[in-house]
C-alpha positions in Angstrom: -56.6 -43.5 4.3 -60.3 -43.1 4.9 -59.6 -39.9 6.6 -57.9 -38.5 3.7 -60.6 -39.5 1.2 -63.2 -38.0 3.5 -61.4 -34.7 3.8 -60.8 -34.5 0.0 -64.6 -35.2 -0.7 -65.8 -32.7 1.9 -63.5 -30.0 0.6 -64.5 -30.5 -3.0 -68.3 -30.4 -2.1 -67.6 -27.3 0.0 -65.8 -25.7 -2.9 -68.8 -26.1 -5.1 -71.3 -24.8 -2.5 -69.1 -21.9 -1.2 -68.4 -20.5 -4.6 -72.2 -19.9 -5.0 -72.3 -17.1 -2.4 -70.9 -13.6 -2.7 -71.4 -12.9 1.1 -68.4 -11.9 3.2 -66.9 -15.2 4.2 -65.0 -16.4 7.3 -63.3 -19.0 5.2 -61.9 -19.6 1.9 -61.3 -22.7 -0.3 -59.2 -22.7 -3.4 -56.6 -24.8 -5.1 -55.6 -26.0 -8.5 -55.8 -29.2 -10.7 -52.9 -29.9 -13.3 -51.9 -32.6 -15.6 -48.1 -33.0 -16.4 -46.4 -35.3 -18.8 -42.8 -36.3 -18.2 -40.5 -37.9 -20.8 -37.0 -39.0 -19.7 -34.5 -39.3 -22.7 -30.9 -40.6 -22.3 -30.3 -40.5 -26.1 -32.4 -39.6 -29.2 -32.2 -43.2 -30.6 -32.4 -44.8 -27.1 -35.4 -45.8 -24.9 -37.8 -42.9 -24.0 -39.6 -43.2 -20.6 -43.1 -41.5 -20.4 -44.9 -40.8 -17.2 -48.0 -38.9 -16.3 -48.9 -36.8 -13.2 -52.3 -35.6 -12.2 -51.8 -33.1 -9.4 -54.6 -31.7 -7.3 -54.2 -29.2 -4.3 -57.0 -28.1 -2.0 -56.4 -25.2 0.4 -58.9 -24.4 3.2 -58.5 -21.4 5.5 -60.9 -20.4 8.4 -60.6 -17.1 10.3 -64.0 -16.9 11.9 -62.6 -16.7 15.5 -61.0 -13.4 16.5 -57.1 -13.4 16.3 -57.2 -17.1 15.3 -56.8 -18.7 11.8 -56.9 -22.3 10.8 -55.2 -23.7 7.7 -55.6 -27.1 6.1 -53.9 -28.0 2.8 -54.0 -31.4 0.9 -51.9 -32.5 -1.9 -53.3 -35.3 -4.0 -51.3 -36.9 -6.8 -51.8 -39.7 -9.3 -48.5 -40.9 -10.7 -48.6 -43.5 -13.5 -46.4 -44.8 -16.4 -43.2 -46.5 -17.2 -41.2 -45.3 -14.2 -43.9 -46.7 -11.9 -44.0 -49.9 -13.8 -40.3 -50.7 -13.9 -39.2 -49.3 -10.4 -39.3 -51.9 -7.7 -41.5 -50.7 -4.7 -42.1 -47.5 -6.4 -45.2 -46.7 -4.3 -43.2 -46.9 -1.0 -41.4 -43.9 -2.0 -44.5 -41.8 -1.7 -45.9 -43.4 1.4 -43.2 -41.7 3.6 -43.7 -38.7 5.6 -40.5 -36.8 7.0 -42.6 -35.0 9.7 -43.4 -36.2 13.2 -46.9 -37.2 12.2 -47.4 -39.5 9.3 -49.8 -37.6 7.1 -48.9 -39.2 3.7 -51.1 -42.0 2.5 -51.3 -44.2 -0.6 -54.9 -44.3 -1.3 -54.4 -46.9 -4.1 -51.6 -48.4 -6.1 -50.9 -51.0 -8.9 -48.2 -52.2 -11.2 -48.1 -49.0 -13.1 -49.6 -46.3 -10.7 -49.9 -44.8 -7.3 -52.5 -42.5 -5.9 -51.1 -40.5 -2.9 -52.6 -38.0 -0.6 -50.6 -35.8 1.7 -51.4 -33.2 4.2 -48.6 -30.6 4.1 -50.3 -27.8 6.0 -52.5 -28.2 9.2 -52.0 -25.5 11.7 -53.5 -22.9 14.0 -52.2 -19.4 14.2 -52.9 -16.9 16.9 -52.0 -13.3 16.4 -52.4 -10.3 18.8 -50.6 -7.1 18.7 -46.8 -7.8 18.1 -47.1 -11.5 19.0 -47.8 -14.3 16.6 -47.8 -18.0 17.4 -48.3 -21.0 15.1 -48.7 -24.7 15.9 -49.0 -27.7 13.6 -47.8 -28.5 10.2 -46.5 -25.3 8.6 -43.8 -23.8 6.5 -41.1 -21.9 8.2 -39.0 -20.0 5.8 -35.7 -18.6 7.1 -34.0 -18.4 3.8 -32.6 -15.1 2.3 -31.3 -16.3 -1.1 -33.2 -17.9 -3.8 -31.7 -21.3 -4.6 -29.9 -22.6 -1.6 -30.8 -21.5 2.0 -28.1 -22.4 4.6 -30.1 -20.4 7.2 -33.3 -22.5 6.6 -33.2 -25.1 9.3 -36.8 -26.3 8.9 -38.0 -26.5 5.2 -35.2 -26.7 2.7 -36.3 -27.7 -0.7 -35.0 -28.8 -4.1 -34.5 -26.2 -6.8 -35.4 -28.8 -9.4 -38.8 -29.6 -8.0 -40.6 -26.9 -9.9 -44.1 -28.6 -9.6 -44.1 -28.1 -5.8 -44.4 -24.3 -5.5 -45.8 -24.4 -2.0 -42.7 -26.3 -0.6 -42.9 -28.8 2.1 -43.9 -28.1 5.8 -42.8 -29.2 9.2 -44.6 -30.3 12.4 -43.5 -27.4 14.4 -44.2 -24.5 16.8 -43.2 -21.0 15.7 -43.4 -18.0 18.0 -42.7 -14.4 16.7 -42.4 -11.1 18.4 -42.3 -8.0 16.2 -40.4 -5.2 17.9 -41.1 -2.8 15.0 -41.4 -2.9 11.2 -37.8 -4.0 10.7 -36.9 -6.0 13.9 -38.3 -9.2 15.3 -37.3 -12.1 17.5 -38.5 -15.6 16.5 -38.3 -19.1 18.0 -39.1 -22.4 16.1 -38.9 -26.0 17.0 -39.9 -29.1 15.0 -39.8 -32.9 15.2 -39.0 -35.1 12.3 -40.1 -38.7 11.6 -37.2 -40.0 13.8 -38.3 -37.7 16.7 -35.2 -35.8 16.2 -35.5 -32.1 17.4 -34.5 -29.1 15.5 -34.9 -25.8 17.6 -33.5 -22.4 16.9 -33.9 -18.6 17.5 -33.5 -15.9 15.0 -33.1 -12.1 15.5 -33.9 -9.8 12.6 -32.9 -6.2 12.3 -32.2 -3.4 9.8 -28.7 -1.6 9.7 -27.4 0.7 7.0 -30.4 0.0 4.8 -29.6 -3.8 5.0 -31.9 -6.5 6.5 -29.9 -8.8 8.7 -30.8 -12.0 10.5 -28.8 -14.0 13.2 -29.6 -17.5 14.0 -28.6 -20.0 16.7 -29.8 -23.4 17.7 -29.4 -27.2 17.1 -30.2 -29.3 14.0 -31.7 -32.9 14.5 -30.1 -33.3 17.9 -26.8 -33.7 16.1 -25.3 -30.3 15.3 -25.0 -27.0 17.1 -25.7 -24.3 14.4 -24.9 -20.6 14.3 -25.7 -18.4 11.2 -25.9 -15.0 9.7 -27.9 -13.7 6.8 -28.4 -10.4 4.9 -30.4 -8.7 2.1 -29.8 -5.2 0.5 -28.5 -3.4 -2.5 -25.2 -2.6 -4.1 -25.8 0.2 -6.6 -28.6 -1.2 -8.8 -28.0 -4.8 -7.8 -29.8 -6.8 -5.1 -27.3 -8.4 -2.9 -28.2 -11.4 -0.6 -26.3 -14.0 1.4 -26.5 -16.4 4.2 -24.2 -18.8 5.9 -24.3 -21.3 8.8 -21.7 -23.1 10.8 -22.7 -26.6 12.0 -20.7 -28.5 14.6 -21.5 -32.1 15.7 -22.6 -32.2 19.4 -20.7 -35.4 20.1 -17.4 -34.0 18.9 -17.8 -30.4 20.1 -14.0 -30.0 21.1 -12.6 -31.0 17.7 -12.6 -29.4 14.2 -15.1 -31.6 12.5 -17.5 -28.7 11.8 -18.9 -27.7 8.4 -19.5 -24.2 6.9 -22.4 -23.8 4.3 -22.7 -20.4 2.6 -24.7 -19.0 -0.4 -24.2 -15.6 -2.0 -26.6 -14.1 -4.6 -27.1 -11.2 -7.0 -30.0 -10.2 -9.1 -30.6 -7.3 -11.5 -33.8 -6.1 -13.3 -33.4 -4.2 -16.7 -35.8 -1.6 -18.0 -37.4 -4.3 -20.2 -38.3 -6.4 -17.1 -35.5 -8.9 -17.9 -34.2 -10.3 -14.6 -30.7 -11.8 -14.2 -30.1 -14.0 -11.1 -26.7 -15.3 -10.0 -26.0 -17.4 -6.9 -23.1 -19.3 -5.5 -22.9 -22.0 -2.9 -20.0 -23.4 -0.8 -20.8 -26.6 1.1 -18.1 -28.0 3.3 -20.3 -30.9 4.3 -20.8 -32.2 0.7 -18.0 -34.7 0.9 -20.1 -37.0 2.9 -22.9 -37.3 0.3 -22.9 -39.8 -2.5 -25.0 -38.8 -5.4 -24.6 -40.8 -8.8 -27.9 -40.2 -10.5 -30.4 -37.4 -11.4 -33.1 -38.7 -9.3 -31.2 -38.4 -6.2 -30.4 -34.7 -7.2 -34.1 -34.1 -7.9 -35.0 -35.1 -4.4 -35.6 -32.4 -1.9 -32.7 -32.0 0.5 -33.1 -33.4 4.0 -31.3 -30.6 5.8 -28.9 -27.8 5.5 -25.8 -30.1 5.1 -27.3 -31.8 2.0 -28.2 -28.6 0.1 -25.9 -29.9 -2.5 -23.7 -32.9 -3.0 -21.0 -30.7 -4.5 -18.6 -28.7 -2.5 -18.9 -25.7 -5.1 -22.0 -24.9 -7.0 -23.2 -22.0 -9.1 -26.4 -21.1 -10.9 -27.2 -18.3 -13.5 -30.9 -17.7 -14.4 -32.5 -15.2 -16.9 -36.1 -14.5 -17.0 -37.8 -12.3 -19.7 -41.5 -11.7 -20.1 -42.1 -11.6 -23.9 -45.6 -10.3 -23.3 -48.1 -10.1 -20.4 -49.2 -13.7 -20.9 -45.9 -15.3 -22.1 -42.9 -15.7 -19.8 -39.6 -17.3 -20.6 -36.5 -18.2 -18.6 -33.4 -20.2 -18.8 -31.3 -21.5 -15.8 -27.8 -23.1 -15.9 -26.1 -24.7 -12.9 -22.6 -26.1 -12.5 -21.6 -28.5 -9.7 -18.0 -29.2 -9.1 -18.4 -32.9 -8.2 -18.2 -35.2 -11.1 -18.4 -32.2 -13.5 -22.2 -32.1 -13.2 -24.0 -29.4 -15.4 -27.6 -28.6 -15.5 -29.5 -26.5 -18.1 -33.2 -25.7 -18.0 -35.0 -23.5 -20.7 -38.7 -22.8 -19.9 -41.7 -21.0 -21.4 -45.1 -20.5 -19.8 -48.4 -19.3 -21.4 -51.2 -17.7 -19.4 -54.2 -19.0 -21.5 -56.6 -17.2 -19.2 -56.7 -16.0 -15.7 -57.2 -19.4 -14.4 -55.5 -21.6 -16.9 -51.7 -21.8 -17.8 -49.7 -24.1 -20.0 -45.9 -24.5 -19.5 -43.0 -26.2 -21.1 -40.1 -27.2 -18.8 -37.0 -28.9 -19.8 -34.2 -30.2 -17.5 -30.9 -31.3 -19.0 -28.3 -33.1 -16.7 -24.9 -34.1 -17.7 -22.1 -35.6 -15.5 -20.6 -38.8 -14.3 -23.5 -41.2 -13.5 -23.4 -44.8 -12.3 -23.9 -47.6 -14.8 -26.1 -50.2 -13.2 -24.5 -53.0 -15.2 -20.8 -52.2 -14.8 -21.2 -50.3 -11.5 -18.7 -47.7 -12.9 -19.4 -44.0 -13.3 -19.7 -42.8 -16.9 -20.1 -39.5 -18.5 -23.8 -39.3 -19.5 -26.4 -36.9 -20.7 -30.1 -37.2 -19.5 -32.9 -35.0 -20.6 -36.3 -34.6 -19.0 -39.1 -32.9 -20.8 -42.3 -31.7 -19.0 -45.6 -30.4 -20.5 -48.0 -29.0 -17.9 -51.5 -27.8 -18.0 -52.9 -26.1 -14.8 -56.2 -25.0 -13.8 -56.5 -22.8 -10.6 -59.8 -22.3 -8.8 
């Protein structure tokens, strides 16, 4: 706990002093500070639940040694309000780190709040010629599609967690060799909080104006994984896809494997409107039990839990009204329990460093009634108002 507080204070002081010089630096320090209000509504005339989130991110990078860089990024969040007040053991949810090293700390907590600091980037990177090696907590992104990434064995994330743009990291090693501009070989391995190992290799290449990747490895000491991904164009449409087959190590001779695949298209009109459509098939979804929106919002643990629904589809339209006003709307359908999701959003760039956004998330489907313990068709709305200052 003391280490996190010390790091935060040092970086804040460094930010003030470093910004006073215009000399060429061997480091940089930046980040952002945001405030977001969340309102949960289950009916207009029912109870409204209000919460607040103060979110600060500090990003420090040092490149003073030839071919070597160092990156440290700290995520600080103050969550408070009615959800914290009425949820038993609410603070315990944040004092959990899924990586091998426990770098998440509750600095302080009370009946209605929790202040948490988490180091989600802490790595050294060495690069020389066609070779690059990274060790430490880092983000390893093997995805090709936008919403669901069956090829991403290391850092899958939740589409609904829009406030975490940087995405989570893993305690890992990553070694890359670039054969040429379109071809590379990559090896990565990580340990999670249960000391389970995920390790895989990926080969990237270009063929017929398409970028392809082939992966092979193991997931959490449990499954053998093989996968394929691609990205290219069909006429004026961008066409992406990826799929992975996972088979339990302990039952390698049977047919208990699962296939997970996503397929996506996107198109940009002359007025800069972008339409994105994506589909997911998750053969492993039958083993998941999700009966409320908070489980849906949580980041997925691995490839097999990308969605609790066997079939899912999303359609998103984004349109910039002006250089400073952006709008979008996303709709998602999930076959399990007839879940449907709708999210209209609008963002304003008040200045180069300040932005305001309005985000709404509407969920409808069969949810568990905590009193009757029966699933009922319900509609839940979440409204977010966020101010964000970047420095």
